[in-house]
C-alpha positions, -999 to +999 in steps of 0.1 A: +000+000+000+029+024+007+045+017-027+011+027-044+012+060-024+045+066-037+031+061-072-002+079-071+011+113-080+029+099-113-005+080-123-021+113-118+002+131-138+002+104-167-035+104-169-037+142-171-010+144-198-028+119-219-059+140-215-042+171-226-025+155-256-059+143-267-068+179-268-041+190-291-052+168-319-088+184-320-097+211-343-105+243-322-127+256-349-149+222-352-175+230-331-204+203-327-239+212-340-270+197-330-285+209-360-264+192-387-287+171-410-316+190-397-337+219-413-329+257-405-349+266-378-380+286-386-378+322-382-395+355-395-370+384-393-366+417-411-344+423-443-314+446-434-318+463-466-357+468-464-368+467-429-404+463-441-395+433-459-397+400-438-377+369-443-386+333-434-365+299-434-381+297-471-351+320-478-327+292-477-346+266-496-344+261-537-305+263-542-276+255-517-264+286-497-238+296-472-255+312-442-228+336-428-233+352-395-215+385-392-216+418-372-199+452-375-186+446-338-168+416-350-130+424-360-129+389-375-158+396-397-139+426-415-110+402-420-131+377-437-154+402-456-130+405-489-129+368-492-169+363-493-168+392-518-145+371-540-169+342-534-200+360-543-181+372-577-175+335-582-214+330-578-215+316-545-249+322-530-242+338-495-269+347-472-259+370-445-273+369-407-264+404-391-262+393-353-272+414-326-259+445-344-275+481-351-293+487-385-275+518-394-237+508-389-243+475-406-259+492-439-229+516-438-205+489-435-218+471-464-219+503-483-183+511-475-169+476-477-192+461-503-222+436-500-217+398-508-249+389-497-279+379-518-301+388-487-293+399-453-315+386-423-313+410-394-312+392-360-310+422-337-320+403-309-302+373-316-331+350-316-323+330-348-287+330-337-297+312-306-319+289-324-287+280-346-264+275-317-243+306-325-211+310-302-202+344-319-194+358-352-181+348-378-199+315-379-210+300-415-236+273-422-237+252-454-273+247-462-285+224-490-315+232-515-338+216-490-331+240-463-310+213-444-279+224-427-251+202-438-221+218-422-210+243-397-177+262-395-170+283-366-143+311-374-133+332-405-139+316-438-104+320-459-088+303-485-076+276-463-113+269-451-126+273-486-104+244-497-125+220-474-159+239-476-158+246-514-159+212-527-188+205-502-208+235-516-200+224-552-214+188-541-247+204-528-249+223-560-245+190-583-270+174-560-295+202-565-290+203-603-295+164-604-326+167-583-341+191-606-334+170-637-353+140-624 
């Protein structure tokens, strides 16, 4: 029993070291989402561009799209923005979700920096963000033509991330075209 007491600190150290090493292998941007393979939550929120116009989850049906969560208070969103403009210029369908932001600064931001979005959902209170499980901005969801969330990325979308996300988007586009041809 006395020898076991001598080795107890070593055993605890080894167990903790193994747990910490396991954590190093994980991707910090890979956040689990309970909504993967589920429909976009129901919502009824205003259009940032035209406050009297209202969007619903139907906006994210019909064609695959990226649902990009952003805000003017988010420095990473500003860094991500030029790449989103490039994607939009290539024909990628991007829907913006302006998250817990003020209307006037958000509109000014898009006027000054450019608008990559086909539509912008204004989520001032964060209700849709809460339903989506948003941790913070930026986050991007890949939504198929049926309005089903297929992938979630937490953090900036850039060339490195697009190397993984782009083929997923292209595959959804191909599937949507094949569905229409049937």
